[in-house]
C-alpha positions in Angstrom: 37.9 47.4 -20.1 38.0 43.8 -21.4 37.2 45.0 -25.0 40.0 47.7 -24.7 42.6 45.2 -23.6 41.6 42.8 -26.4 41.8 45.6 -29.0 45.2 46.7 -27.7 46.3 43.0 -27.7 45.2 42.6 -31.4 47.0 45.8 -32.3 50.2 44.5 -30.7 49.7 41.1 -32.3 49.3 42.5 -35.8 52.2 45.0 -35.3 54.4 42.0 -34.3 53.2 40.2 -37.5 54.2 43.1 -39.6 57.6 43.3 -38.0 58.2 39.5 -38.4 56.9 39.7 -42.0 59.2 42.5 -42.8 62.1 40.5 -41.3 61.2 37.5 -43.5 61.1 39.6 -46.6 64.4 41.2 -45.8 65.9 37.8 -45.0 64.9 36.4 -48.4 66.6 33.1 -47.9 67.2 31.0 -44.9 69.5 28.0 -44.6 69.6 25.8 -41.6 73.1 24.7 -40.6 71.7 21.4 -39.3 68.9 20.8 -41.8 69.6 22.4 -45.2 73.3 21.9 -46.0 73.9 19.5 -48.9 76.2 16.6 -48.5 79.2 17.0 -48.9 78.7 20.7 -48.1 80.5 23.5 -49.9 82.1 26.5 -48.1 79.7 29.4 -47.7 81.9 32.4 -48.2 81.2 36.2 -48.1 82.1 37.6 -51.6 84.8 40.2 -51.0 85.0 39.3 -47.3 88.0 38.8 -45.2 90.2 35.7 -45.9 89.9 34.3 -42.4 87.2 33.0 -40.0 85.2 36.1 -40.5 84.9 35.4 -44.2 82.2 32.7 -43.7 78.5 33.3 -43.4 77.4 32.5 -39.9 74.1 32.1 -38.1 72.5 35.0 -36.1 69.9 35.5 -33.4 71.2 32.5 -31.4 69.9 29.8 -33.7 71.4 27.7 -36.5 69.9 29.7 -39.4 72.0 31.7 -41.9 69.9 34.4 -43.6 70.5 36.2 -46.9 68.7 39.2 -48.2 66.9 39.1 -51.6 69.6 39.5 -54.2 72.5 38.9 -51.8 75.3 36.7 -53.1 77.1 33.8 -51.5 80.4 32.4 -52.9 80.1 28.6 -52.9 83.5 26.8 -52.9 84.6 23.2 -53.1 88.4 23.4 -52.7 90.7 20.4 -53.4 92.1 18.4 -56.3 89.4 16.7 -58.3 86.7 18.5 -56.3 83.9 20.5 -57.7 80.3 21.6 -57.4 78.4 18.5 -58.4 75.6 20.3 -60.2 78.0 22.0 -62.5 80.4 19.1 -63.2 84.2 18.8 -63.3 86.3 22.0 -63.0 83.7 24.2 -61.3 85.1 24.6 -57.8 83.5 28.0 -57.1 80.2 29.7 -58.1 78.4 32.8 -57.1 74.8 32.1 -56.1 72.2 34.8 -55.6 69.3 34.6 -53.1 65.8 34.5 -54.5 63.6 33.3 -51.6 63.4 30.4 -49.2 66.1 28.0 -50.2 66.1 29.0 -53.9 69.2 30.7 -55.3 70.1 31.7 -58.9 73.4 31.0 -60.7 73.7 32.5 -64.1 69.9 33.3 -64.1 69.0 29.6 -63.5 67.2 28.8 -60.3 68.5 26.0 -58.0 67.5 24.6 -54.6 70.3 25.1 -52.1 70.3 21.3 -51.7 71.7 21.1 -55.3 75.0 22.8 -54.2 76.8 19.7 -53.0 80.5 19.2 -53.6 81.9 16.0 -55.1 83.9 15.6 -51.8 84.4 17.5 -48.6 86.3 20.8 -49.1 90.0 20.0 -48.7 91.7 21.7 -45.8 95.4 22.5 -45.8 98.1 23.0 -43.1 101.0 24.9 -44.6 104.1 26.9 -43.5 103.4 30.6 -44.1 107.1 31.4 -44.5 107.0 33.6 -41.4 108.2 32.9 -37.8 106.5 33.3 -34.5 107.3 33.7 -30.8 111.0 34.4 -30.6 111.7 34.5 -34.3 112.8 30.9 -34.4 109.5 29.0 -34.3 107.5 28.2 -37.5 104.2 29.9 -38.3 101.8 27.4 -39.7 98.4 28.3 -41.1 95.4 26.0 -41.4 92.6 26.7 -43.8 91.2 26.4 -47.3 92.8 27.2 -50.6 90.1 28.7 -52.7 91.6 29.3 -56.2 94.2 32.0 -55.6 93.0 32.9 -52.1 93.7 31.2 -48.7 91.0 31.3 -46.1 92.9 30.9 -42.9 90.9 29.4 -39.9 93.7 28.6 -37.4 97.2 30.0 -36.8 99.8 27.7 -35.3 103.1 28.5 -33.7 105.2 25.3 -33.9 108.6 24.3 -32.5 110.3 22.0 -35.0 113.0 21.0 -32.6 110.8 19.1 -30.2 107.7 18.8 -32.5 105.5 20.8 -30.2 102.9 23.5 -30.9 103.3 26.4 -28.6 99.9 27.9 -29.2 97.1 28.1 -31.7 94.9 31.1 -32.5 91.5 31.4 -34.0 88.5 33.7 -34.2 85.4 32.6 -32.3 82.4 34.1 -34.0 79.3 35.4 -32.3 77.0 32.9 -34.1 78.8 29.9 -32.7 75.7 28.7 -30.9 74.3 27.5 -34.2 77.3 25.2 -34.9 76.7 22.0 -36.9 76.1 19.1 -34.5 77.2 15.5 -34.8 79.4 16.0 -37.9 81.5 12.9 -38.4 85.2 13.0 -37.2 87.8 12.5 -39.9 91.3 10.9 -39.4 94.1 13.2 -38.2 96.7 14.4 -40.7 100.5 14.4 -40.0 101.3 16.6 -43.0 105.0 17.1 -43.4 105.7 18.4 -39.9 106.8 15.1 -38.3 109.3 13.6 -40.8 109.6 9.9 -40.5 107.6 9.7 -37.3 104.3 7.7 -37.2 102.4 10.2 -35.0 99.1 8.4 -35.1 100.7 5.2 -33.7 102.4 7.1 -30.9 98.9 7.9 -29.5 97.8 4.3 -29.2 97.6 3.0 -25.7 100.0 0.2 -26.3 102.7 2.6 -27.7 102.1 5.1 -24.9 102.5 2.4 -22.3 105.7 1.1 -23.9 107.2 4.6 -24.3 106.4 5.6 -20.7 107.6 2.3 -19.4 111.0 2.9 -21.1 111.2 6.5 -19.8 110.4 5.5 -16.2 112.4 2.3 -16.3 109.4 0.1 -15.3 106.8 -1.8 -17.2 104.7 -1.8 -14.0 104.7 2.0 -13.9 103.7 2.2 -17.6 100.8 -0.2 -17.0 99.8 1.8 -14.0 99.7 5.2 -15.7 98.1 4.1 -19.0 94.9 2.1 -18.5 93.1 -0.1 -20.9 89.8 0.1 -19.1 89.5 3.7 -17.8 90.1 7.2 -19.2 93.6 7.4 -17.7 95.5 7.7 -21.0 96.9 10.4 -23.3 94.3 11.6 -25.8 94.8 13.9 -28.8 93.9 17.1 -27.0 92.8 19.8 -29.5 94.2 23.2 -29.1 91.4 24.7 -31.3 88.4 22.4 -30.9 86.2 21.2 -33.8 83.1 22.7 -32.1 84.8 26.1 -32.0 83.6 26.5 -35.7 80.2 26.6 -37.2 80.5 24.3 -40.2 81.4 20.6 -40.4 83.9 21.5 -43.2 85.6 23.8 -40.6 85.5 21.0 -38.0 87.4 18.8 -40.3 90.2 21.4 -40.6 91.0 21.0 -36.9 92.2 17.4 -37.4 95.8 18.1 -38.0 98.4 16.8 -35.5 99.9 20.2 -35.2 96.6 21.2 -33.6 96.8 18.6 -30.8 99.0 17.7 -27.9 99.0 14.7 -25.5 96.3 15.5 -22.9 95.1 13.1 -20.2 91.6 12.0 -21.2 90.4 12.5 -17.6 91.1 16.2 -18.2 90.3 16.4 -21.9 86.8 15.0 -21.4 85.9 17.0 -18.3 87.2 20.4 -17.2 88.9 21.2 -20.5 85.7 20.3 -22.4 83.6 22.3 -19.9 85.9 25.3 -20.4 85.5 25.1 -24.2 81.8 24.9 -23.9 81.7 27.9 -21.5 83.7 30.1 -23.8 81.4 29.3 -26.7 78.3 29.9 -24.7 79.7 33.2 -23.4 80.4 34.4 -27.0 77.0 33.3 -28.3 75.0 34.7 -25.4 76.7 38.1 -25.5 77.0 38.2 -29.4 80.8 38.6 -29.2 83.5 37.8 -31.7 86.6 36.8 -29.7 90.2 36.0 -30.3 91.2 32.7 -28.6 94.7 31.6 -28.1 95.3 28.0 -26.7 98.7 26.7 -25.7 100.8 24.5 -23.5 103.6 25.2 -21.0 106.3 23.0 -19.6 106.8 19.3 -19.8 105.0 16.9 -17.5 107.1 14.8 -15.2 106.3 11.6 -13.3 108.6 9.7 -10.9 110.6 6.8 -12.3 111.4 3.5 -10.7 113.9 5.2 -8.4 111.6 8.1 -7.5 113.4 10.6 -9.8 111.1 12.9 -11.8 111.4 12.2 -15.6 110.0 14.3 -18.4 107.4 12.5 -20.6 107.4 12.4 -24.4 105.4 10.4 -26.9 108.5 10.0 -29.0 112.0 8.8 -28.0 114.3 7.5 -30.6 117.3 5.1 -30.3 119.6 8.1 -29.6 117.4 9.4 -26.8 116.2 12.3 -28.9 112.8 13.4 -27.6 109.7 14.7 -29.4 106.1 15.5 -28.8 106.3 16.4 -25.1 103.4 15.7 -22.8 102.5 19.2 -21.5 102.6 20.1 -17.9 99.9 22.8 -18.4 97.3 23.6 -21.0 96.1 27.3 -21.2 93.5 29.3 -23.1 93.6 33.1 -23.4 90.2 34.6 -24.4 90.4 38.2 -25.7 87.8 40.7 -26.8 89.7 43.0 -29.3 86.9 45.7 -29.2 86.9 46.2 -25.4 90.5 44.9 -24.9 89.2 42.7 -22.0 90.9 39.3 -21.6 91.5 36.4 -19.3 93.6 33.2 -19.3 92.4 29.8 -18.1 95.0 27.3 -17.0 94.6 23.5 -16.5 96.9 21.0 -14.9 97.6 18.0 -17.2 98.4 15.5 -14.5 95.6 13.5 -12.8 98.2 11.9 -10.5 99.5 15.1 -9.0 98.9 15.1 -5.2 99.7 18.8 -4.6 98.7 20.9 -7.7 98.4 24.2 -5.8 102.1 24.0 -4.8 103.6 22.7 -8.0 101.4 23.9 -10.8 100.0 27.4 -10.0 102.0 30.1 -11.9 99.8 33.1 -11.5 97.2 34.5 -9.1 93.8 32.8 -9.4 91.0 35.2 -10.3 88.3 32.7 -11.1 86.0 34.2 -8.4 85.5 37.1 -10.8 84.4 35.0 -13.7 80.7 34.3 -13.3 80.1 32.6 -16.7 82.6 29.7 -16.3 81.3 26.2 -15.5 83.9 23.6 -14.3 85.0 21.6 -11.3 88.2 23.6 -10.9 89.6 21.9 -7.8 89.1 18.3 -9.0 92.6 16.9 -9.8 91.3 14.0 -11.9 89.1 16.3 -14.0 92.0 18.7 -14.3 92.9 21.1 -11.5 92.3 24.5 -13.1 92.4 28.3 -12.4 92.1 31.7 -14.0 94.6 34.5 -14.4 95.0 38.1 -15.5 96.6 38.1 -19.0 99.7 40.2 -18.0 100.2 38.2 -14.8 100.1 34.9 -16.8 102.3 36.3 -19.5 105.0 37.3 -17.0 105.7 33.5 -16.8 104.5 32.2 -20.2 105.8 34.6 -22.8 104.8 32.4 -25.7 101.4 34.1 -25.5 101.6 37.0 -27.9 101.5 40.5 -26.4 97.9 41.8 -26.0 96.8 45.3 -25.0 94.5 44.5 -22.0 92.4 47.1 -20.3 90.3 44.8 -18.0 89.4 41.3 -17.0 86.9 39.5 -19.3 84.0 39.0 -16.9 
C-alpha cells in the first residue's frame, strides 16, 4: 500500500512538472512588474489593442508577472517631447519587441535584455479636452492618457464643470490583474494644465491658505484655525477620484496626478474609509478575475456654521468679487459596475468629520451594505468618513451626474 501511494504520488508529481513546464514554454518571457521594469519604464502596449486601459499588458494569475508567448510582440512606447527609447537613441519613441525567452526580446533580429528598454524620461501623460461634452451637454469631457504617435491611449475620463472648476466624476477601467500593481512608485507633482486659468491651485491646498480661506468664508480666524489643524489629519487633502494604485504601472500612476482628478477631501476620510474602499474594490476585482468600470464622483457642497451659526458653503477659491471655485464636496461616491453581468453598486462617503448627525443630513439612498460581503471599512465612524452603500438606480434618482447604466443586480 505504501509503495502504491508513493508511485501514485510520483506520477502526480511528474504530471504536475509536465504541466508547469508546458506553461513555462508557452509563456516564453516573463517580466516582473516590481523587479524587471527598466527605469524610466516604457509603456507596454498590446499591438493592435484597444486605445484605453485594456490596451496595456497586465499581470495574470494573481501575481505581478506579465507573460508573453514565444514570438509574441509588445509595443514599447516612450511618449513625450524629447523622449525616446534610450537603447535606440533620439527620435525612436516606439519599437516593436518580440519575445524570445526569459527576459530576452528581439528588435529587428537583434537580441536585447528587457532591462535595455528604458526611456530617456518617464512617459509623458496628457490631460486634454476631447471636444465633446458630458452630463447635461454643458460640461466638458476631459481625457487623460498617453499620446503615442498618432494614437491616444485614454486611461481616465473626466466630466468637468468649468463654471465652478469642479469634476463631477471620473471613469476608468479596473483590470483583473490589478493585484500585481507596481508598489512604492514615487509620486510626482500635480499638474494644473489649462483648466484653472490664473488660479494657483497647488497653493490653495496648503494648510495656511485653506485656513485663511475658510476663516474668510466663516468670518472667524478662530474657526479657521479650529477646522484646519497643523498637527493632526484634520485638513483638506487632494482626494483622488481615480487613485494611482488603481493602475498596474508606475507610468499610469503618474497620469492620475492632474488636479482635474482630485477634489478637497478631509484627510481623516481620505486616509481611512475612502482608502479602505479603494483597496476593497481592487481586491475584489483581482480575487474574482474581473474587469470593472469604476465611476467616482462628488455631490453637493459641504457647509459649516459661520461665526453666527449660519451654514456657509466651503470653497478652496474665493476671489475679490466673491466668485467661488473648487468646492469642498459634501459627499464622495464610487460606482462599481461589471459590464458583463450588469451588476453594480454605489458606495457613498460623508466628507465632513465634524458632522454630529450624518444619518439625518447626509444619507440620500437606502443603505444596502449588509449585502456586500467583500467590503472592509468602519462605515459608522464619522471621523474616518461615515459611509454607506446603495443600489445604482436608487442612488441615481438623486445624483443624476452618474451616467445611466443598465443594471440587473447588486454587485455582491
